[in-house]
C-alpha positions as CSV (number, residue, x, y, z in Angstrom):
1,M,20.7,-6.8,-2.1
2,W,20.1,-4.8,1.2
3,T,22.5,-5.0,4.1
4,D,21.3,-6.1,7.5
5,K,21.3,-2.5,8.7
6,Q,19.3,-1.4,5.7
7,N,16.9,-4.5,6.1
8,Q,16.3,-3.4,9.7
9,T,15.8,0.1,8.8
10,L,13.4,-0.9,6.0
11,I,11.4,-3.1,8.5
12,L,11.1,-0.1,10.9
13,I,10.1,2.2,8.1
14,L,7.3,-0.4,7.1
15,D,6.1,-0.4,10.7
16,E,5.5,3.4,10.5
17,L,3.8,3.1,7.1
18,I,1.5,0.5,8.5
19,P,1.7,0.4,12.3
20,A,0.3,-2.4,14.5
21,N,-3.0,-2.2,16.3
22,E,-2.2,-4.2,19.4
23,K,-6.1,-3.8,20.6
24,A,-7.4,-5.3,17.5
25,G,-4.5,-7.8,17.0
26,V,-3.3,-6.2,13.7
27,P,0.3,-6.6,13.2
28,A,2.5,-3.9,11.6
29,A,3.9,-4.2,8.1
30,G,7.5,-4.7,9.1
31,A,6.8,-7.3,11.7
32,L,4.5,-9.1,9.3
33,G,7.5,-9.5,6.9
34,V,6.2,-7.3,4.2
35,A,9.7,-6.6,3.4
36,D,10.1,-10.0,1.8
37,F,7.4,-8.9,-0.8
38,L,9.0,-5.8,-1.9
39,P,12.0,-7.0,-4.1
40,A,9.6,-9.5,-6.0
41,A,7.1,-6.6,-6.8
42,T,8.6,-6.0,-10.3
43,P,5.2,-6.6,-12.0
44,Y,4.0,-3.4,-10.0
45,A,6.9,-1.2,-10.1
46,I,9.7,-0.7,-12.7
47,D,12.7,-1.2,-10.2
48,P,11.3,-1.7,-6.7
49,V,14.7,-2.5,-5.3
50,Q,16.2,0.9,-6.7
51,S,13.3,2.8,-5.4
52,I,13.5,1.4,-1.9
53,T,17.2,1.7,-1.9
54,E,17.0,5.3,-2.6
55,V,14.6,5.7,0.3
56,L,16.9,3.8,2.6
57,K,20.0,5.8,1.5
58,A,18.0,9.1,2.1
59,V,17.1,8.0,5.6
60,D,20.6,6.9,6.3
61,D,22.2,10.2,5.1
62,K,20.0,12.2,7.4
63,I,20.1,10.0,10.5
64,P,22.5,6.9,10.3
65,D,20.7,5.2,13.3
66,F,17.0,5.3,12.5
67,A,16.3,2.5,15.0
68,K,17.3,4.8,18.0
69,L,15.0,7.7,17.1
70,V,11.7,8.0,18.9
71,R,8.3,7.5,16.9
72,T,7.6,11.2,16.3
73,D,11.3,11.8,15.0
74,K,11.0,8.8,12.9
75,I,7.8,10.1,11.3
76,A,9.1,13.7,10.8
77,L,12.3,12.2,9.1
78,L,10.0,10.1,6.9
79,K,8.0,13.0,5.8
80,D,11.1,14.9,4.9
81,V,12.5,12.0,2.8
82,E,9.0,11.7,1.1
83,T,9.1,15.3,0.0
84,R,12.9,15.0,-1.4
85,H,12.1,11.6,-3.0
86,V,8.6,11.7,-4.0
87,V,8.5,9.1,-6.9
88,D,10.7,6.5,-4.6
89,F,8.8,7.1,-1.6
90,A,5.4,6.9,-3.2
91,T,6.6,3.5,-4.9
92,L,7.7,2.2,-1.4
93,V,4.1,3.3,0.1
94,R,2.2,1.7,-2.8
95,L,4.0,-1.6,-2.9
96,T,3.8,-1.7,1.2
97,Y,-0.1,-1.4,1.0
98,M,-0.1,-4.1,-1.9
99,G,2.2,-6.5,0.0
100,Y,0.3,-6.0,3.1
101,Y,-3.3,-5.8,2.1
102,S,-3.0,-8.6,-0.6
103,R,-2.3,-11.1,2.2
104,S,-4.9,-13.7,2.9
105,D,-4.1,-13.6,6.7
106,V,-4.6,-10.0,6.9
107,R,-7.8,-9.5,5.0
108,P,-10.0,-11.1,7.7
109,M,-8.7,-8.5,10.3
110,F,-10.4,-5.9,8.3
111,G,-13.7,-7.7,7.7
112,V,-12.7,-8.8,4.3
113,G,-12.8,-12.4,3.1
114,A,-9.5,-14.4,3.3
115,H,-10.5,-16.0,-0.2
116,P,-9.2,-14.4,-3.4
117,V,-11.2,-11.5,-4.9
118,Q,-12.2,-13.8,-7.8
119,P,-14.0,-16.1,-8.6
120,K,-15.9,-15.7,-5.4
121,G,-15.7,-12.0,-5.0
122,Y,-16.9,-10.0,-2.2
123,D,-20.4,-8.7,-1.2
124,V,-21.1,-5.4,-2.8
125,A,-24.3,-3.5,-1.9
126,R,-26.5,-3.1,-4.9
127,E,-26.8,0.7,-6.1
128,S,-30.4,2.2,-5.5
129,N,-32.7,2.5,-8.4
130,E,-32.6,6.5,-8.0
131,L,-28.9,6.5,-8.3
132,M,-28.8,4.1,-11.5
133,D,-31.7,6.5,-13.0
134,S,-29.4,9.5,-12.4
135,L,-26.3,7.7,-13.9
136,T,-27.9,6.5,-17.1
137,A,-30.3,9.5,-17.6
138,P,-27.9,11.2,-20.2
139,V,-27.6,8.0,-22.0
140,R,-31.3,7.3,-22.3
141,A,-31.9,11.0,-23.2
142,R,-29.5,10.8,-26.0
143,G,-31.8,8.2,-27.6
144,Q,-31.0,5.5,-30.2
145,V,-27.5,6.1,-31.7
146,F,-27.3,2.8,-33.7
147,R,-29.0,1.4,-36.8
148,D,-31.9,-1.0,-36.8
149,V,-31.0,-4.1,-38.8
């Protein structure tokens, strides 16, 4: 699907989209292997391989050796590609986030349980009574809108 060079470029791009935080021990997206998730993301994008290939082609057309760029130049190039290939780049970003943050080994690094969202779910703070009153006030003010049976 992608050449070795394209795959290496993709990994470097992913590392820029979600960079590592070495102090916190959080790996970058490329280093974590998110590139392996992307081709299989067809339930979440019409043609993820085509979108990502377009981004890779745009990067290579501009600078054939992305790996040799310093970080600031990589970011500038990616911003340029993002403005010229809005839909494809947005697909890459969205799928990268999905592939990264859905991993059970990553979620605990951000204080979220490693277990699936359901059936256990996450702890969610209850809304205050005042907020609930303000949210439901229009419905209560409308009165009964159904028939008694």
